[in-house]
Every structure is written in structure tokens, then in C-alpha cells.
N, C-alpha and C positions, 0 to 999 in steps of 0.2 A: 414704879407704878405711875401710870398715866392719870393725871388729875383732870377731871372734866366738870366744868360748871354748866348746869342746865339752868338758864335764866328765864323764868316765867314771871315777869315783873308785875302782872295784874292777877296772878293766881291768888285766890283768897278774896279778892275784890270781885273778880269775874271767874266763874268756875265752869265755863263752857268753851267750845271751840278749841283753839290751839292751846289755851291754858290747860284744859283738861288733858289734851294730848301730851303735853310736856310732862305733866304730873304722872300720867300712866307710863310714859317712857322712863322716868326716873324710878318709879316703883318696880318696874320689870328689870331694870339694869343695875340697880344699886348694889347688888351682891355679886357683881361680876368680879372674878378673881384677878383680872389684869388691869382694872380701872378703879379709881376712886371717884365716885360721883357725888356731887354736891348740888342741891336744889336751892335756888334763890327765888322767893315768892314775895308777894306784896302785902299779904295779910294772913292771919291764921295762927296756928300753934307752932312754936319753935321746937323742932324735934331734932333727933340725931341726923346730922348732915342736911338738915332743912333749915334755912335761915330766912327770917322775915326782915325785909328792909323797909323802913317807914317811907311813905311816898304820898303824893297827891294823886288819887285815883282819877282816871279819865272819865269815870262815871259821875263825878261831882260837878255841881254848878260852877264852882270856882275854877275848875280846870277848863270848863267850856268858855267861861268869861275871859280867862287869861289867854287861852288858845285862840280866841277870836282876833287877837292882835296880829297873829301870824298867818292863820288860815282858818277856814270855817269848820264848824261841826266837830265830829269825833276825831278827825285828823288833827286838828289843832289841839284838842284836849289830850290826845295821845302824846303829842309832842311835849306838852307841859308835864304829863305824867312821867315820861321816860327821862326828861331832863331833871325832874325831882328825884328820880331813882338812882341816876348814874353816880353822883358823888359818893353815896354811901356804899355802892358796889365796889368802888375803888379800894376801900379799906380791906375787903376780902381778897381783891386781886393782889394787893401787897402782901397779905398774910399767907395765902395758900399758893400763890404763883401757879395758876392752872396752865396746862398744856393746850387745852381745847375749851372754847366757849361755844355752847350750842343754844340758839335762841331764835325767836320769830319776830322780834321787834326791830324793824329796819332802822329807826332813828337811834335806838340804843346800840345797834350794831355799828352804825356810823360813828357814834361817840367812842365806842371801844376801838374802832379802827384808828381814829385820830390820836387817841391816847397811846395806843400801841406804837405808832410811829414817833410820837413826841418823846416817849420814854425808852424807845428802842427795845421794846419787849418782843418776845417770840411766841406768844400764844397764837393758836389758829382759831379763826372765827368760822363756824359752820352756821349758815343761815338757813332756817327752815322757812321756805317761801309759802307761808300760809295765808297771805293777804288776799290775792297774790300781789307782790310788788313787781314792777317792770324794770328791765335793764336801763342803765348799766349797774353791775354789781361790783363796783370797785372796792367796796368796803368789806368784802368777805373772801375767805380762802376757798370755800366750797359752798355751793348752793344745792340744797336738797329741795327738788321740786316734787310736789305730791301728786301732780298729774302731768302726763307727757306734753300737753299742749303748751304749757308755760316754759318747759325746758326747750322745746323747739323754737319758741319765740325768742329766747335768749340767744340761741345759736344763730338764728337768722339775723339777729341784731349785730352779730360779730363777736360775741363772747367766746372765749376759749372753751371748746367742748369738754376738755379734761376737768374743768372747774365745775361742771354741772352733772348731777345725776338725778334719776327719777326713783323715788322711794316713797310709795303711798303710805298714808297713815295706817297704823295697825289697830286692830280691834279684837277684843275678847268677845266672841260670839258663841253661845251655847249651841252645839250641833244637835243636841237632843231637846231643844226648846219645844214645849208643847203649849199651844195657845189655851187660854182659859176657856172652860166650858161656858155655856150660856148663863148658868147659875153663878159660876165664879165671877163672870164679868159683871153681873148684876150686883153681887156682893161687894165687888171692888168699887163699883160706881157709888154704891151707898156709903161705903167707907170714906170716899173722897168727896161726898156731897155733890155728885154729878147726876144729871137727868137719866132716868132709866129707859125711857122709850123714845129717845131722840137720836138722830145720826150725829155722832161727835166727830167734828172735823178739827184735827189737831195741827197746829203749827208750832214748831220749836225754833225760836230765833230771837236774836236781839230785837227789842221793840223800838225800831227806828223807822224813819221815812226813806232815807237815801238808799241804803243797801238792801235791807230786808223788805222794805215797802209794806209794812204792816198796816198803815192807813189805807193803802190801796186794797189789800186783802179784805179788810173790814168792809169797805164800801162795795166791793165786788160780790162778796158772799151775801151781803144784805140785799143785793139786787136779784138774788136767786128767787125763782118762783116758789121753790120748796121752802116753806118757813119752819120745817121740822128739823132744822139744822142747828146744832149747838156749836158755836165757834170757841175753841179753847186755844189761847195763845200763851205759851210758856217761854220765858226768856229773860235775859238780863235787861234791866231798866236804866235808862239815861234820863237827864232832865227833860228831853223832848217826849219821853214815854208817857208822861202824865196826860198830855193832851190826846195822844193816840188811844190810850186806854179809856179816857173819858168819852171819846168818839164811839168806841165799841159799846159802851153801856148806854149811850144815848140812842144809838140805832137799834140795838138788839134788846136792851133791857137786861136785868139780872137773870132772867129765866133762860136766855139764849146765848150768853157770852160770859167768859171768864178769862182773866189774865193773872198770872202769878210769876214770881221769880223763885226758882227752886234750886236746890243743890243738885249736883250731877247725880248723886246717889239716889235721889228721890224721883227721878224722871221715869224710871221703868214702869211703875204702876200706872202712870198716865198714858204711856204708849199702849198698855194692855187694855185700857178702857175705850180707846179710840176705834173708829171705823175706817177713817181715811186720814192721810197725811198730806199736807201741802206746804210748799215754801215758795214765796213769790219773788225772791231775789232774781235779778236778771243774769247774774253770774256768780259763781263760787269757785274758790281755789280747789276745794275738795267737797265741803259740805258733809260733815260727819253725820248730820241728822238724817240724811237719806239712808245711810247704812244702818243706823240705829233703827229707823222706822221699818226698813225691810227685814231686819233681824227679828222684829216682832210680828212680821207677816202683814204689814199694812200696805195697801195700794198707795202709791205716791204720785202727786201732781207736782210738776216742775216746769219751769221755763226751759226751752230747748237751747242749750248752749254747748260750746266745744267740750268742756270737761265732762259733760253728761255721758260721753262714750265710756268713761271709766266705770260708771254705775251699771251700764249694760253688760260689761265684762264681769263685774261682781255678781250680778243677778244670774249670769250664765253658770256660775260655779257655786253660788251660795245655796246650801241645802236648808230648807225650812220645812218643818213638819215631815221630815223623812223623804222629801222629794225635791227635785230641782224646780226653781221658779221659771215659768215659761215667759 
């Protein structure tokens, strides 16, 4: 039996993005007859074959402060987080001796690579390039790219093509999804304490400045001539998020702005209340929120970047409301 570790070190602390993707991967593969799958997360409930490893989350102020000695912002905080996670993961490496380790954290992958060579171990590292990270990929045996552009970038850099494959993120999408009626939408807005007669513009993203540019989004929407817009920003919060959220309430007031951090299972109702979806990041490795928004029939606004071609292909085949999206 082949033993596979799926390592999602921030799962439980962060429940969006590649953390959610890795959890869904485990849930769908855990009963495979030829593999023993184990999930390693950063918080939550300890369940059968799901292990919680204590760590310093990258979302904490302490991680940001410690990380600032090596690099700035979330990158430094992630380095501190993965460094805090690694020693306790080694206990399970020694106990279960996996054949394959599947993960998205590049710093953790590098630590596992160095440990593998130091101890002459033979596990294979499969790196899911959800950052995306750039070459070289010396620290992994196989790289799963979730869009073709990053795979091509690696090959042009000089990487061995046999070490790289393109395998997009999978999604569970209801083919028979039916949008809520006008009355159902009103009822749902009432339930969630949202305005009934305004255009709800939804953004689902980590509330930061550098990547998702939520402060930019707030300022640009505030400059619209149409003041009947309610901006709803849902996503994971970091130490810098407080100032960004404060800016939203200062410019819009409580009647036209809302920001929350939700569980992955709670987000569906909010998609169904919205009229439009927007993401202001300049680049994404995949951007699962686009697919989520499209699955609920929402028009999407996005920056034009290379990976966007993937979504055009998805829209060409995705059936919503019984017909193809034009």
C-alpha cells in the first residue's frame, strides 16, 4: 500500500485557496483502495487520518514580526509558520514512513527536500504550484502546475519537461444549479442582514494590499458615480487587514460596506445574494474564486493576465442554468 501525506500546514487557520483545495483532494481520495492517505493540517479537529500539528500561523502578528527579520509581509510570516510546523511533522515522517508527500508550501517542501537528503530517505515530493512559485524547482520530484502558462515558464527556464505536468484544480459544481428567484434572493439577503435594494458587488479574497489589493478595490469602487453599490469583501484576515477594513467603513459607512471572515462552507449563500463579482489581484496561479463565482452565475470582473485563458476555456464548457455561458 502506497502511503501519501497531504500536507496543508495552514488548514484550520486559513480555509480558502489551496488549503481548501488540499482538503477537498483528501476527502475525495481518502478511500482509494491502493493508497493510504493522511492529511496534516494546522488547526481544527483531530480525526481519523487527519492530524493537527501545532504551529505559529502566518496570520498572527507575532509571525509577521518574526518574519520581518528575513523578508517583508506575508512571505516572511509564511516562512516563520512553515519553520514552526516542520519539526513536529518529522515525528510523523519517522512513524509512518510515507512514499509520497503532496503539498503547496514551497518553504516546507525545501525543508523536506534537505531532510530527505540528510537522512537518505526515499519519499517523493510532489509540489502543487499554487502560489505560483517560479523556477528552479530543485526541491521537488514532480511539479503540478494548475495552469499551462507556469508549466511553460518552467520548461523555458530549462527544467526537465518530464518533471512537470499541468493538472488544474478540481471542483464540485452542481450541473443542475438553479439561481434563486427574486423572492428567494430577498429572503436570503434578509437572513444575512444585507441591503435589499442595492447592487451587491462581491469580492472573495484575502484582505491584503500587496496581492489582492483590497485597499485599491475599496478606493476605486468608492469613486464610482453610482452610489447604490454595496461592497462586500469576504476573506481571510491578516494583521494588515484591520486598517483596510477600517478604510472601507470610513469611505462607505456601514450601510454600503461589509467585511467578514467566513468558513468555506458558509460562502455559498453570499455568492447567491450578489449581483457582480470582482477580484483586483494583478495575477493568480488559478484563482478558484472565479470558478466559484461563475458556478453561481455571477458576471466576473478581473485583471487581464496570462492565466485568464484558463477561465475562458472553462466558461466555454461550463453549463449554468441549462445552457452554455457565452
